[in-house]
Structures are given as structure tokens and as C-alpha cells.
N, C-alpha and C positions, 0 to 999 in steps of 0.2 A: 563437428564440421570436418569433412575429409580434408586431408592434406597431401600434398605431392612431395615425394621424397626425391631429392636431387643430391646424390652422393651422400654426405653426412648431414646435410642440411634438410630441414622440412619447411616447405613454403605453403602458407595458407592461401587458398583462393581468395580473390577480392570479393567482397560482398557486392551485390548488384547496385547500381547507381541509385535506385529508388530507396534502398535500405539506407545508403550513406545520407541521402537527403532527409529521410525521416529521422535518423539519429541526430543530424546536425540541427534540425529544426526543433526537435522535442526532447532531446536528452536533458536539458536543464529542467524542463517541466516535470519530466519523470523523476529526476533526482530530488527535486523540491517536494514532490508528493511522498516519495519514500522517506525522506528525512522527517517530514512533518509526522508521519505515522510512527516511525521508529525512534526518532529523536537522536539518531546516532549517524555521523557522516560515513563511517565505515559501512554500516549496514545499507545506508542509502546507495552507495557506490556499488555494493554487491547486487542490490536490487536493480539498479540501473542496468547492470551487465546481464542480469537474469532476464529482464523484460525483453531486451533487445536480442539476446541469445535465442530466447524462445521463438521470436519473430523469424530469425535467420534459420535456425535449426528445423522448425516445422514449416518453412516456406509459407508462413502465414501472409496473407496479403491484407493491407488496410486500405479500405475504400476511402480515397481522399475526399469524397463528397459526404461521407458519414462521420466527419469530425474525428480525424485520426488523434488529435490531441486528447480528446475525452477517452477514447479507447485506451491510449497508452497510459493516461493517468489512472484509469480504472485498473489496468493490468498492474501497475505499480502499487496501487492500493491492495489489491489481492495478494501480490507477493509479500508485501510488508506484513499484512495480517497473517499469512502463512508463517512467516518468520516468528512473529510474536507468538503464534499458537505453539510452534515447535519449542521455543524457548520456555514458555510457561509449562508445557508438558514435561519438559526435561528437567527443569530446575527451579522449584518453588523455593524462594529464600526467606529467611525470617527478617522482617523489618519492623516488628512491633516496637522495639526500643527506639528506632530512628523516627518513628512517627511522632514522638514527642519533641523532637528537635524543632527549631524555628528557622525562618528565613528561607534562604535558597535551598537548603536540604529538604524542607518541607514541600516546597514547590516541585523539586525534582521527584520526591516521593509520590506526590499527587499525580504527576504525569506517568510515573511507573504504574500507579494503581489504575489509571485510565487505560494504559496499554494493556494491562493484564485483564481488565474487565472486558475491553474490546476483544481480546484473544478467546474469551470464553463465550462470546456471542455467536450465533449461527452466521456463517459466512456472508449471506445476503444482507443481513442486518448491520454487521460491522462495516461492510462495504458501503452501504447506504449512508451510515452515520459519518464515516470519513469523507466521503464525496460531498455531503452536505455541509458539514461543519468544519472541515479542515481544508477542503478544496474549494468550497464556495459554490458548488453546483446549485442551481435554482431548482425549485420544485418542478418546473417544467422540464428541465434538463434530466432530472432524476426520473421523472415519469417516462421520458423517452428511453433513457438508458435501461430501466427496468421493465419497461413494457407494461406500465400500469397507469391508472388514472391519477391525475394531480392530487386529488383528495386522499387517495390511498397513500401516496407518499407523505402527506402531512400526518395521517394518523399513525403510520408505521414509525415515522421519526419520533412522534410523542411517546409511543410505547417503548421505543429503543432507548430514548433518554430516561424514562422511568426505570427500565431495567438496569441501565448503567449506574444510575444513582443508588439503587438497591445494592448492586454488586460492589460499589465503592464503599458504602456503609459497612458491609460485611468484610470488606478487606481491611478497613481500619480496625 
């Protein structure tokens, strides 16, 4: 974003009122979406910032009649999956010994396994899975978002779940 220099200070221009309204109305939803996918509050805050900065930087407009919350949640899902992919590609860690632990650690490891498996899926599949099972989008909403038939959503989700289960078994 361009800034205006006044002496030794730099002043950022104020975002347009529509942007501020979008942020106030939907920032919690974007944060929750990012947190569900990443499992980390710091990452969720970064993704929240990323989503709204992209809106502001690219002067994107969100049509209020086309469900801006769904659009922003989808943007948060995509940014979260991108972050998971980046991390998976940069640092594969050894967790074999920890897989034998019990309780909370095992649950945390399972979540990590799901995140890694999601990061390896094609982007559209990962996005559809997250929107369906973490964000609670209905088949009809997903059909509208992905511009496919409702039946196609059901068959894709079944295939995606099978692929994730396979990847999770390989991870263990």
C-alpha cells in the first residue's frame, strides 16, 4: 500500500469504508476458518491479514449479493492450505517415535497428519474438503462455489476422503 511521507513520519491512507465494513463483519469468520485449517492462532492471524491485504492491495471488490462471507472463508481456506503446503515442502519432520505416544500427543499428531495430507492434495480438492468438513458448507453451497452439480460434489468428497485416508495410513 502506498504511504504518504510527512517529515520523518509515514502515514498510511485509510482504507475505503466498504473495506472497513467487510473487515468488521467478517474478520472473525476468516480467523476461525484459518485457525481450523492451520490449528495455530499465530498462523490464523497472519492469514487473516493476508486475506484482507490481498483485497485491499488488489482493489478486489466483493459483491455483497454473492455472499461475501463465503468468498472470504474460501480465500482464508486457500491461504491456509498454501501455508501448509509451503511448510510441508520446506520441512518434513520425523514423528515416527511420537506416533506411539498416547492421549493428547496422539491427537495432535493425527491433526498434523491430516494437515500434511491436505497439503499434498490438489488445491481444489483440499479446498472442497476444508469447506465441507471444517467450515460446514452444504453440498448445494459447494456446488455453487465450484460451479459443478451437487452429485459431483458428493462423488468428489468421497474420493477426497478415500485419498486422505490412504495418505494418513502412509504417514503413520
